[in-house]
HTML snippet that shows the backbone in 3Dmol.js (N, CA, C, O; Angstrom):
<script src="https://3Dmol.org/build/3Dmol-min.js"></script>
<div id="view" style="width:600px;height:400px;position:relative"></div>
<script>
const pdb = `
ATOM      1  N   MET A   1     139.219  35.414  82.225  1.00  0.00           N
ATOM      2  CA  MET A   1     139.873  34.179  81.817  1.00  0.00           C
ATOM      3  C   MET A   1     139.389  33.799  80.419  1.00  0.00           C
ATOM      4  O   MET A   1     138.231  34.012  80.063  1.00  0.00           O
ATOM      5  N   ASN A   2     140.267  33.254  79.672  1.00  0.00           N
ATOM      6  CA  ASN A   2     139.980  32.818  78.316  1.00  0.00           C
ATOM      7  C   ASN A   2     138.974  31.666  78.330  1.00  0.00           C
ATOM      8  O   ASN A   2     139.175  30.668  79.023  1.00  0.00           O
ATOM      9  N   ASN A   3     137.897  31.811  77.565  1.00  0.00           N
ATOM     10  CA  ASN A   3     136.860  30.772  77.518  1.00  0.00           C
ATOM     11  C   ASN A   3     137.381  29.439  76.987  1.00  0.00           C
ATOM     12  O   ASN A   3     136.929  28.380  77.422  1.00  0.00           O
ATOM     13  N   THR A   4     138.321  29.483  76.060  1.00  0.00           N
ATOM     14  CA  THR A   4     138.871  28.247  75.511  1.00  0.00           C
ATOM     15  C   THR A   4     139.671  27.502  76.575  1.00  0.00           C
ATOM     16  O   THR A   4     139.578  26.279  76.683  1.00  0.00           O
ATOM     17  N   ILE A   5     140.444  28.225  77.347  1.00  0.00           N
ATOM     18  CA  ILE A   5     141.194  27.603  78.448  1.00  0.00           C
ATOM     19  C   ILE A   5     140.226  26.922  79.399  1.00  0.00           C
ATOM     20  O   ILE A   5     140.431  25.770  79.783  1.00  0.00           O
ATOM     21  N   GLU A   6     139.184  27.625  79.776  1.00  0.00           N
ATOM     22  CA  GLU A   6     138.207  27.058  80.713  1.00  0.00           C
ATOM     23  C   GLU A   6     137.488  25.854  80.111  1.00  0.00           C
ATOM     24  O   GLU A   6     137.192  24.892  80.820  1.00  0.00           O
ATOM     25  N   ALA A   7     137.206  25.900  78.813  1.00  0.00           N
ATOM     26  CA  ALA A   7     136.548  24.761  78.152  1.00  0.00           C
ATOM     27  C   ALA A   7     137.446  23.526  78.179  1.00  0.00           C
ATOM     28  O   ALA A   7     136.967  22.414  78.402  1.00  0.00           O
ATOM     29  N   ILE A   8     138.730  23.716  77.955  1.00  0.00           N
ATOM     30  CA  ILE A   8     139.683  22.602  77.988  1.00  0.00           C
ATOM     31  C   ILE A   8     139.744  22.000  79.386  1.00  0.00           C
ATOM     32  O   ILE A   8     139.651  20.784  79.552  1.00  0.00           O
ATOM     33  N   LEU A   9     139.900  22.855  80.386  1.00  0.00           N
ATOM     34  CA  LEU A   9     140.016  22.368  81.765  1.00  0.00           C
ATOM     35  C   LEU A   9     138.736  21.685  82.231  1.00  0.00           C
ATOM     36  O   LEU A   9     138.789  20.663  82.915  1.00  0.00           O
ATOM     37  N   THR A  10     137.598  22.240  81.866  1.00  0.00           N
ATOM     38  CA  THR A  10     136.325  21.629  82.257  1.00  0.00           C
ATOM     39  C   THR A  10     136.129  20.296  81.550  1.00  0.00           C
ATOM     40  O   THR A  10     135.672  19.330  82.162  1.00  0.00           O
ATOM     41  N   PHE A  11     136.471  20.234  80.270  1.00  0.00           N
ATOM     42  CA  PHE A  11     136.353  18.968  79.540  1.00  0.00           C
ATOM     43  C   PHE A  11     137.228  17.903  80.194  1.00  0.00           C
ATOM     44  O   PHE A  11     136.784  16.773  80.397  1.00  0.00           O
ATOM     45  N   TRP A  12     138.458  18.256  80.520  1.00  0.00           N
ATOM     46  CA  TRP A  12     139.407  17.268  81.007  1.00  0.00           C
ATOM     47  C   TRP A  12     139.167  16.864  82.464  1.00  0.00           C
ATOM     48  O   TRP A  12     139.264  15.686  82.809  1.00  0.00           O
ATOM     49  N   PHE A  13     138.857  17.837  83.309  1.00  0.00           N
ATOM     50  CA  PHE A  13     138.723  17.559  84.741  1.00  0.00           C
ATOM     51  C   PHE A  13     137.283  17.458  85.220  1.00  0.00           C
ATOM     52  O   PHE A  13     137.037  16.932  86.305  1.00  0.00           O
ATOM     53  N   GLY A  14     136.327  17.947  84.441  1.00  0.00           N
ATOM     54  CA  GLY A  14     134.950  18.016  84.917  1.00  0.00           C
ATOM     55  C   GLY A  14     134.838  19.105  85.979  1.00  0.00           C
ATOM     56  O   GLY A  14     135.747  19.919  86.147  1.00  0.00           O
ATOM     57  N   GLU A  15     133.731  19.111  86.681  1.00  0.00           N
ATOM     58  CA  GLU A  15     133.557  20.076  87.767  1.00  0.00           C
ATOM     59  C   GLU A  15     134.387  19.615  88.959  1.00  0.00           C
ATOM     60  O   GLU A  15     134.306  18.456  89.366  1.00  0.00           O
ATOM     61  N   LEU A  16     135.175  20.511  89.511  1.00  0.00           N
ATOM     62  CA  LEU A  16     136.011  20.161  90.656  1.00  0.00           C
ATOM     63  C   LEU A  16     135.173  20.113  91.926  1.00  0.00           C
ATOM     64  O   LEU A  16     134.194  20.845  92.070  1.00  0.00           O
ATOM     65  N   ASP A  17     135.574  19.238  92.845  1.00  0.00           N
ATOM     66  CA  ASP A  17     134.842  19.156  94.110  1.00  0.00           C
ATOM     67  C   ASP A  17     135.308  20.263  95.056  1.00  0.00           C
ATOM     68  O   ASP A  17     136.125  21.103  94.679  1.00  0.00           O
ATOM     69  N   GLU A  18     134.792  20.261  96.271  1.00  0.00           N
ATOM     70  CA  GLU A  18     135.099  21.329  97.227  1.00  0.00           C
ATOM     71  C   GLU A  18     136.576  21.365  97.621  1.00  0.00           C
ATOM     72  O   GLU A  18     137.042  22.359  98.178  1.00  0.00           O
ATOM     73  N   HIS A  19     137.311  20.295  97.339  1.00  0.00           N
ATOM     74  CA  HIS A  19     138.741  20.248  97.643  1.00  0.00           C
ATOM     75  C   HIS A  19     139.598  20.555  96.410  1.00  0.00           C
ATOM     76  O   HIS A  19     140.827  20.567  96.487  1.00  0.00           O
ATOM     77  N   GLY A  20     138.947  20.799  95.293  1.00  0.00           N
ATOM     78  CA  GLY A  20     139.660  21.091  94.060  1.00  0.00           C
ATOM     79  C   GLY A  20     140.090  19.866  93.277  1.00  0.00           C
ATOM     80  O   GLY A  20     140.943  19.956  92.394  1.00  0.00           O
ATOM     81  N   TYR A  21     139.500  18.711  93.600  1.00  0.00           N
ATOM     82  CA  TYR A  21     139.838  17.472  92.899  1.00  0.00           C
ATOM     83  C   TYR A  21     138.923  17.261  91.694  1.00  0.00           C
ATOM     84  O   TYR A  21     137.767  17.685  91.678  1.00  0.00           O
ATOM     85  N   ALA A  22     139.480  16.594  90.694  1.00  0.00           N
ATOM     86  CA  ALA A  22     138.714  16.289  89.485  1.00  0.00           C
ATOM     87  C   ALA A  22     137.578  15.330  89.805  1.00  0.00           C
ATOM     88  O   ALA A  22     137.655  14.519  90.727  1.00  0.00           O
ATOM     89  N   ALA A  23     136.534  15.451  89.019  1.00  0.00           N
ATOM     90  CA  ALA A  23     135.381  14.570  89.168  1.00  0.00           C
ATOM     91  C   ALA A  23     135.811  13.122  88.931  1.00  0.00           C
ATOM     92  O   ALA A  23     136.576  12.833  88.011  1.00  0.00           O
ATOM     93  N   GLU A  24     135.313  12.228  89.762  1.00  0.00           N
ATOM     94  CA  GLU A  24     135.676  10.807  89.694  1.00  0.00           C
ATOM     95  C   GLU A  24     135.411  10.190  88.317  1.00  0.00           C
ATOM     96  O   GLU A  24     136.190   9.358  87.852  1.00  0.00           O
ATOM     97  N   GLU A  25     134.328  10.589  87.672  1.00  0.00           N
ATOM     98  CA  GLU A  25     133.994   9.985  86.373  1.00  0.00           C
ATOM     99  C   GLU A  25     134.998  10.342  85.280  1.00  0.00           C
ATOM    100  O   GLU A  25     135.007   9.707  84.225  1.00  0.00           O
ATOM    101  N   ARG A  26     135.844  11.346  85.512  1.00  0.00           N
ATOM    102  CA  ARG A  26     136.836  11.717  84.501  1.00  0.00           C
ATOM    103  C   ARG A  26     137.913  10.651  84.374  1.00  0.00           C
ATOM    104  O   ARG A  26     138.590  10.584  83.348  1.00  0.00           O
ATOM    105  N   ASN A  27     138.089   9.812  85.397  1.00  0.00           N
ATOM    106  CA  ASN A  27     139.063   8.724  85.302  1.00  0.00           C
ATOM    107  C   ASN A  27     138.795   7.845  84.093  1.00  0.00           C
ATOM    108  O   ASN A  27     139.730   7.384  83.439  1.00  0.00           O
ATOM    109  N   LYS A  28     137.535   7.613  83.793  1.00  0.00           N
ATOM    110  CA  LYS A  28     137.186   6.800  82.624  1.00  0.00           C
ATOM    111  C   LYS A  28     137.671   7.470  81.339  1.00  0.00           C
ATOM    112  O   LYS A  28     138.183   6.807  80.438  1.00  0.00           O
ATOM    113  N   LEU A  29     137.504   8.783  81.267  1.00  0.00           N
ATOM    114  CA  LEU A  29     137.960   9.535  80.101  1.00  0.00           C
ATOM    115  C   LEU A  29     139.474   9.403  79.961  1.00  0.00           C
ATOM    116  O   LEU A  29     139.981   9.172  78.863  1.00  0.00           O
ATOM    117  N   TRP A  30     140.190   9.548  81.065  1.00  0.00           N
ATOM    118  CA  TRP A  30     141.651   9.531  81.019  1.00  0.00           C
ATOM    119  C   TRP A  30     142.218   8.160  80.698  1.00  0.00           C
ATOM    120  O   TRP A  30     143.188   8.043  79.949  1.00  0.00           O
ATOM    121  N   PHE A  31     141.613   7.117  81.266  1.00  0.00           N
ATOM    122  CA  PHE A  31     142.232   5.800  81.177  1.00  0.00           C
ATOM    123  C   PHE A  31     141.523   4.818  80.252  1.00  0.00           C
ATOM    124  O   PHE A  31     142.122   3.834  79.819  1.00  0.00           O
ATOM    125  N   GLN A  32     140.262   5.073  79.949  1.00  0.00           N
ATOM    126  CA  GLN A  32     139.533   4.140  79.101  1.00  0.00           C
ATOM    127  C   GLN A  32     139.152   4.748  77.764  1.00  0.00           C
ATOM    128  O   GLN A  32     139.036   4.030  76.771  1.00  0.00           O
ATOM    129  N   GLY A  33     138.957   6.048  77.719  1.00  0.00           N
ATOM    130  CA  GLY A  33     138.695   6.770  76.481  1.00  0.00           C
ATOM    131  C   GLY A  33     137.928   5.997  75.435  1.00  0.00           C
ATOM    132  O   GLY A  33     136.826   5.509  75.688  1.00  0.00           O
ATOM    133  N   GLY A  34     138.520   5.888  74.252  1.00  0.00           N
ATOM    134  CA  GLY A  34     137.908   5.149  73.162  1.00  0.00           C
ATOM    135  C   GLY A  34     137.648   6.031  71.962  1.00  0.00           C
ATOM    136  O   GLY A  34     137.977   7.217  71.963  1.00  0.00           O
ATOM    137  N   ALA A  35     137.062   5.448  70.947  1.00  0.00           N
ATOM    138  CA  ALA A  35     136.821   6.145  69.682  1.00  0.00           C
ATOM    139  C   ALA A  35     135.921   7.361  69.851  1.00  0.00           C
ATOM    140  O   ALA A  35     136.149   8.390  69.216  1.00  0.00           O
ATOM    141  N   ALA A  36     134.908   7.257  70.695  1.00  0.00           N
ATOM    142  CA  ALA A  36     133.994   8.386  70.900  1.00  0.00           C
ATOM    143  C   ALA A  36     134.713   9.553  71.567  1.00  0.00           C
ATOM    144  O   ALA A  36     134.496  10.710  71.206  1.00  0.00           O
ATOM    145  N   THR A  37     135.565   9.249  72.537  1.00  0.00           N
ATOM    146  CA  THR A  37     136.342  10.299  73.204  1.00  0.00           C
ATOM    147  C   THR A  37     137.300  10.943  72.218  1.00  0.00           C
ATOM    148  O   THR A  37     137.411  12.168  72.165  1.00  0.00           O
ATOM    149  N   ASP A  38     137.990  10.127  71.442  1.00  0.00           N
ATOM    150  CA  ASP A  38     138.918  10.654  70.438  1.00  0.00           C
ATOM    151  C   ASP A  38     138.199  11.582  69.463  1.00  0.00           C
ATOM    152  O   ASP A  38     138.697  12.663  69.148  1.00  0.00           O
ATOM    153  N   ALA A  39     137.041  11.168  68.990  1.00  0.00           N
ATOM    154  CA  ALA A  39     136.268  11.978  68.046  1.00  0.00           C
ATOM    155  C   ALA A  39     135.806  13.280  68.685  1.00  0.00           C
ATOM    156  O   ALA A  39     135.845  14.331  68.046  1.00  0.00           O
ATOM    157  N   ALA A  40     135.373  13.221  69.933  1.00  0.00           N
ATOM    158  CA  ALA A  40     134.916  14.432  70.629  1.00  0.00           C
ATOM    159  C   ALA A  40     136.059  15.424  70.780  1.00  0.00           C
ATOM    160  O   ALA A  40     135.878  16.621  70.558  1.00  0.00           O
ATOM    161  N   ILE A  41     137.228  14.937  71.154  1.00  0.00           N
ATOM    162  CA  ILE A  41     138.384  15.824  71.310  1.00  0.00           C
ATOM    163  C   ILE A  41     138.795  16.394  69.961  1.00  0.00           C
ATOM    164  O   ILE A  41     139.089  17.585  69.861  1.00  0.00           O
ATOM    165  N   ARG A  42     138.821  15.566  68.922  1.00  0.00           N
ATOM    166  CA  ARG A  42     139.157  16.055  67.579  1.00  0.00           C
ATOM    167  C   ARG A  42     138.198  17.152  67.148  1.00  0.00           C
ATOM    168  O   ARG A  42     138.619  18.186  66.628  1.00  0.00           O
ATOM    169  N   THR A  43     136.905  16.926  67.365  1.00  0.00           N
ATOM    170  CA  THR A  43     135.886  17.890  66.943  1.00  0.00           C
ATOM    171  C   THR A  43     135.964  19.183  67.747  1.00  0.00           C
ATOM    172  O   THR A  43     135.960  20.277  67.183  1.00  0.00           O
ATOM    173  N   GLN A  44     136.032  19.047  69.057  1.00  0.00           N
ATOM    174  CA  GLN A  44     135.976  20.226  69.923  1.00  0.00           C
ATOM    175  C   GLN A  44     137.291  20.986  70.005  1.00  0.00           C
ATOM    176  O   GLN A  44     137.294  22.207  70.154  1.00  0.00           O
ATOM    177  N   PHE A  45     138.421  20.265  69.908  1.00  0.00           N
ATOM    178  CA  PHE A  45     139.697  20.908  70.199  1.00  0.00           C
ATOM    179  C   PHE A  45     140.763  20.718  69.120  1.00  0.00           C
ATOM    180  O   PHE A  45     141.915  21.100  69.324  1.00  0.00           O
ATOM    181  N   GLY A  46     140.403  20.140  67.988  1.00  0.00           N
ATOM    182  CA  GLY A  46     141.378  19.941  66.919  1.00  0.00           C
ATOM    183  C   GLY A  46     142.005  21.238  66.432  1.00  0.00           C
ATOM    184  O   GLY A  46     143.218  21.306  66.232  1.00  0.00           O
ATOM    185  N   ALA A  47     141.193  22.261  66.240  1.00  0.00           N
ATOM    186  CA  ALA A  47     141.713  23.556  65.775  1.00  0.00           C
ATOM    187  C   ALA A  47     142.595  24.207  66.835  1.00  0.00           C
ATOM    188  O   ALA A  47     143.600  24.841  66.514  1.00  0.00           O
ATOM    189  N   VAL A  48     142.217  24.048  68.091  1.00  0.00           N
ATOM    190  CA  VAL A  48     143.015  24.594  69.197  1.00  0.00           C
ATOM    191  C   VAL A  48     144.370  23.883  69.238  1.00  0.00           C
ATOM    192  O   VAL A  48     145.404  24.518  69.447  1.00  0.00           O
ATOM    193  N   HIS A  49     144.358  22.576  69.038  1.00  0.00           N
ATOM    194  CA  HIS A  49     145.603  21.809  69.023  1.00  0.00           C
ATOM    195  C   HIS A  49     146.529  22.318  67.916  1.00  0.00           C
ATOM    196  O   HIS A  49     147.729  22.484  68.135  1.00  0.00           O
ATOM    197  N   LYS A  50     145.981  22.560  66.749  1.00  0.00           N
ATOM    198  CA  LYS A  50     146.788  23.068  65.633  1.00  0.00           C
ATOM    199  C   LYS A  50     147.394  24.430  65.972  1.00  0.00           C
ATOM    200  O   LYS A  50     148.568  24.677  65.695  1.00  0.00           O
ATOM    201  N   GLN A  51     146.595  25.307  66.568  1.00  0.00           N
ATOM    202  CA  GLN A  51     147.104  26.616  66.987  1.00  0.00           C
ATOM    203  C   GLN A  51     148.242  26.462  67.993  1.00  0.00           C
ATOM    204  O   GLN A  51     149.259  27.151  67.906  1.00  0.00           O
ATOM    205  N   ALA A  52     148.060  25.559  68.941  1.00  0.00           N
ATOM    206  CA  ALA A  52     149.084  25.338  69.962  1.00  0.00           C
ATOM    207  C   ALA A  52     150.372  24.812  69.334  1.00  0.00           C
ATOM    208  O   ALA A  52     151.464  25.252  69.694  1.00  0.00           O
ATOM    209  N   GLN A  53     150.248  23.876  68.399  1.00  0.00           N
ATOM    210  CA  GLN A  53     151.418  23.326  67.704  1.00  0.00           C
ATOM    211  C   GLN A  53     152.190  24.409  66.967  1.00  0.00           C
ATOM    212  O   GLN A  53     153.417  24.356  66.876  1.00  0.00           O
ATOM    213  N   GLN A  54     151.472  25.385  66.444  1.00  0.00           N
ATOM    214  CA  GLN A  54     152.098  26.453  65.669  1.00  0.00           C
ATOM    215  C   GLN A  54     152.615  27.586  66.550  1.00  0.00           C
ATOM    216  O   GLN A  54     153.127  28.584  66.043  1.00  0.00           O
ATOM    217  N   GLY A  55     152.483  27.435  67.866  1.00  0.00           N
ATOM    218  CA  GLY A  55     152.988  28.446  68.791  1.00  0.00           C
ATOM    219  C   GLY A  55     152.074  29.632  68.995  1.00  0.00           C
ATOM    220  O   GLY A  55     152.447  30.598  69.661  1.00  0.00           O
ATOM    221  N   GLU A  56     150.878  29.572  68.428  1.00  0.00           N
ATOM    222  CA  GLU A  56     149.957  30.700  68.520  1.00  0.00           C
ATOM    223  C   GLU A  56     149.360  30.873  69.914  1.00  0.00           C
ATOM    224  O   GLU A  56     148.778  31.915  70.216  1.00  0.00           O
ATOM    225  N   LEU A  57     149.502  29.860  70.760  1.00  0.00           N
ATOM    226  CA  LEU A  57     148.933  29.932  72.104  1.00  0.00           C
ATOM    227  C   LEU A  57     150.017  29.966  73.178  1.00  0.00           C
ATOM    228  O   LEU A  57     149.731  29.734  74.352  1.00  0.00           O
ATOM    229  N   ASP A  58     151.236  30.248  72.794  1.00  0.00           N
ATOM    230  CA  ASP A  58     152.339  30.270  73.757  1.00  0.00           C
ATOM    231  C   ASP A  58     152.098  31.256  74.896  1.00  0.00           C
ATOM    232  O   ASP A  58     152.596  31.057  76.004  1.00  0.00           O
ATOM    233  N   HIS A  59     151.344  32.305  74.633  1.00  0.00           N
ATOM    234  CA  HIS A  59     151.061  33.296  75.677  1.00  0.00           C
ATOM    235  C   HIS A  59     150.255  32.697  76.830  1.00  0.00           C
ATOM    236  O   HIS A  59     150.249  33.256  77.927  1.00  0.00           O
ATOM    237  N   TRP A  60     149.584  31.582  76.606  1.00  0.00           N
ATOM    238  CA  TRP A  60     148.848  30.905  77.680  1.00  0.00           C
ATOM    239  C   TRP A  60     149.782  30.485  78.799  1.00  0.00           C
ATOM    240  O   TRP A  60     149.367  30.414  79.956  1.00  0.00           O
ATOM    241  N   ALA A  61     151.031  30.206  78.474  1.00  0.00           N
ATOM    242  CA  ALA A  61     151.987  29.709  79.466  1.00  0.00           C
ATOM    243  C   ALA A  61     152.303  30.740  80.543  1.00  0.00           C
ATOM    244  O   ALA A  61     152.931  30.409  81.548  1.00  0.00           O
ATOM    245  N   GLY A  62     151.878  31.974  80.345  1.00  0.00           N
ATOM    246  CA  GLY A  62     152.136  33.030  81.312  1.00  0.00           C
ATOM    247  C   GLY A  62     151.234  33.008  82.529  1.00  0.00           C
ATOM    248  O   GLY A  62     151.424  33.804  83.448  1.00  0.00           O
ATOM    249  N   GLN A  63     150.267  32.126  82.556  1.00  0.00           N
ATOM    250  CA  GLN A  63     149.363  32.012  83.708  1.00  0.00           C
ATOM    251  C   GLN A  63     149.156  30.533  84.023  1.00  0.00           C
ATOM    252  O   GLN A  63     149.157  29.708  83.109  1.00  0.00           O
ATOM    253  N   PRO A  64     148.981  30.186  85.282  1.00  0.00           N
ATOM    254  CA  PRO A  64     148.903  28.767  85.667  1.00  0.00           C
ATOM    255  C   PRO A  64     147.817  27.970  84.947  1.00  0.00           C
ATOM    256  O   PRO A  64     148.097  26.875  84.459  1.00  0.00           O
ATOM    257  N   ARG A  65     146.601  28.477  84.865  1.00  0.00           N
ATOM    258  CA  ARG A  65     145.515  27.724  84.222  1.00  0.00           C
ATOM    259  C   ARG A  65     145.755  27.601  82.719  1.00  0.00           C
ATOM    260  O   ARG A  65     145.445  26.573  82.117  1.00  0.00           O
ATOM    261  N   GLY A  66     146.297  28.632  82.131  1.00  0.00           N
ATOM    262  CA  GLY A  66     146.638  28.592  80.716  1.00  0.00           C
ATOM    263  C   GLY A  66     147.748  27.596  80.437  1.00  0.00           C
ATOM    264  O   GLY A  66     147.698  26.860  79.452  1.00  0.00           O
ATOM    265  N   ARG A  67     148.751  27.575  81.305  1.00  0.00           N
ATOM    266  CA  ARG A  67     149.851  26.625  81.150  1.00  0.00           C
ATOM    267  C   ARG A  67     149.338  25.185  81.240  1.00  0.00           C
ATOM    268  O   ARG A  67     149.726  24.325  80.450  1.00  0.00           O
ATOM    269  N   LEU A  68     148.465  24.943  82.209  1.00  0.00           N
ATOM    270  CA  LEU A  68     147.895  23.605  82.361  1.00  0.00           C
ATOM    271  C   LEU A  68     147.083  23.212  81.125  1.00  0.00           C
ATOM    272  O   LEU A  68     147.194  22.085  80.641  1.00  0.00           O
ATOM    273  N   ALA A  69     146.273  24.131  80.618  1.00  0.00           N
ATOM    274  CA  ALA A  69     145.481  23.855  79.412  1.00  0.00           C
ATOM    275  C   ALA A  69     146.389  23.551  78.223  1.00  0.00           C
ATOM    276  O   ALA A  69     146.097  22.661  77.425  1.00  0.00           O
ATOM    277  N   LEU A  70     147.474  24.285  78.110  1.00  0.00           N
ATOM    278  CA  LEU A  70     148.420  24.061  77.015  1.00  0.00           C
ATOM    279  C   LEU A  70     149.060  22.673  77.117  1.00  0.00           C
ATOM    280  O   LEU A  70     149.234  21.994  76.105  1.00  0.00           O
ATOM    281  N   ILE A  71     149.404  22.260  78.317  1.00  0.00           N
ATOM    282  CA  ILE A  71     149.961  20.918  78.525  1.00  0.00           C
ATOM    283  C   ILE A  71     148.945  19.853  78.126  1.00  0.00           C
ATOM    284  O   ILE A  71     149.285  18.885  77.446  1.00  0.00           O
ATOM    285  N   ILE A  72     147.711  20.034  78.546  1.00  0.00           N
ATOM    286  CA  ILE A  72     146.663  19.063  78.206  1.00  0.00           C
ATOM    287  C   ILE A  72     146.485  18.976  76.692  1.00  0.00           C
ATOM    288  O   ILE A  72     146.404  17.883  76.131  1.00  0.00           O
ATOM    289  N   VAL A  73     146.426  20.123  76.042  1.00  0.00           N
ATOM    290  CA  VAL A  73     146.232  20.143  74.586  1.00  0.00           C
ATOM    291  C   VAL A  73     147.395  19.466  73.861  1.00  0.00           C
ATOM    292  O   VAL A  73     147.184  18.624  72.988  1.00  0.00           O
ATOM    293  N   LEU A  74     148.617  19.837  74.227  1.00  0.00           N
ATOM    294  CA  LEU A  74     149.774  19.334  73.484  1.00  0.00           C
ATOM    295  C   LEU A  74     150.178  17.912  73.871  1.00  0.00           C
ATOM    296  O   LEU A  74     150.739  17.187  73.049  1.00  0.00           O
ATOM    297  N   ASP A  75     149.906  17.512  75.088  1.00  0.00           N
ATOM    298  CA  ASP A  75     150.289  16.168  75.510  1.00  0.00           C
ATOM    299  C   ASP A  75     149.120  15.193  75.421  1.00  0.00           C
ATOM    300  O   ASP A  75     149.172  14.224  74.663  1.00  0.00           O
ATOM    301  N   GLN A  76     148.093  15.442  76.178  1.00  0.00           N
ATOM    302  CA  GLN A  76     146.981  14.492  76.263  1.00  0.00           C
ATOM    303  C   GLN A  76     146.112  14.479  75.007  1.00  0.00           C
ATOM    304  O   GLN A  76     145.819  13.416  74.460  1.00  0.00           O
ATOM    305  N   PHE A  77     145.700  15.666  74.550  1.00  0.00           N
ATOM    306  CA  PHE A  77     144.821  15.711  73.380  1.00  0.00           C
ATOM    307  C   PHE A  77     145.524  15.186  72.133  1.00  0.00           C
ATOM    308  O   PHE A  77     144.871  14.628  71.251  1.00  0.00           O
ATOM    309  N   SER A  78     146.845  15.355  72.044  1.00  0.00           N
ATOM    310  CA  SER A  78     147.590  14.811  70.901  1.00  0.00           C
ATOM    311  C   SER A  78     147.391  13.309  70.787  1.00  0.00           C
ATOM    312  O   SER A  78     147.251  12.774  69.688  1.00  0.00           O
ATOM    313  N   ARG A  79     147.379  12.636  71.927  1.00  0.00           N
ATOM    314  CA  ARG A  79     147.200  11.181  71.939  1.00  0.00           C
ATOM    315  C   ARG A  79     145.838  10.797  71.367  1.00  0.00           C
ATOM    316  O   ARG A  79     145.710   9.812  70.641  1.00  0.00           O
ATOM    317  N   ASN A  80     144.822  11.593  71.708  1.00  0.00           N
ATOM    318  CA  ASN A  80     143.469  11.308  71.225  1.00  0.00           C
ATOM    319  C   ASN A  80     143.295  11.691  69.760  1.00  0.00           C
ATOM    320  O   ASN A  80     142.681  10.956  68.986  1.00  0.00           O
ATOM    321  N   ILE A  81     143.831  12.833  69.389  1.00  0.00           N
ATOM    322  CA  ILE A  81     143.647  13.339  68.033  1.00  0.00           C
ATOM    323  C   ILE A  81     144.338  12.444  67.004  1.00  0.00           C
ATOM    324  O   ILE A  81     143.813  12.233  65.910  1.00  0.00           O
ATOM    325  N   PHE A  82     145.507  11.922  67.351  1.00  0.00           N
ATOM    326  CA  PHE A  82     146.305  11.166  66.380  1.00  0.00           C
ATOM    327  C   PHE A  82     146.340   9.664  66.645  1.00  0.00           C
ATOM    328  O   PHE A  82     147.146   8.953  66.044  1.00  0.00           O
ATOM    329  N   ARG A  83     145.486   9.174  67.529  1.00  0.00           N
ATOM    330  CA  ARG A  83     145.481   7.733  67.828  1.00  0.00           C
ATOM    331  C   ARG A  83     145.135   6.934  66.564  1.00  0.00           C
ATOM    332  O   ARG A  83     144.278   7.325  65.771  1.00  0.00           O
ATOM    333  N   GLY A  84     145.822   5.820  66.410  1.00  0.00           N
ATOM    334  CA  GLY A  84     145.496   4.910  65.311  1.00  0.00           C
ATOM    335  C   GLY A  84     146.218   5.269  64.096  1.00  0.00           C
ATOM    336  O   GLY A  84     146.064   4.608  63.068  1.00  0.00           O
TER     337      GLY A  84
END
`;
const viewer = $3Dmol.createViewer("view");
viewer.addModel(pdb, "pdb");
viewer.setStyle({}, {cartoon: {color: "spectrum"}});
viewer.zoomTo();
viewer.render();
</script>
């Protein structure tokens, strides 16, 4: 599995529990975020976001975890990267 895909999923969902659910503390990241979260996403995933925008990561869509990571990068991370 691609390490970048796994880094995105781990950042967004945290460690999954025994039922495959996201860690409870990730709710704060999703709904409360803030400047520190935006900066962390920009720093850690800004280059990945640019690659995704340019279609360089389209091959990720061929596998479920890659597709999910691509959705997170292009939808959720866009909100953090370009907020304000």
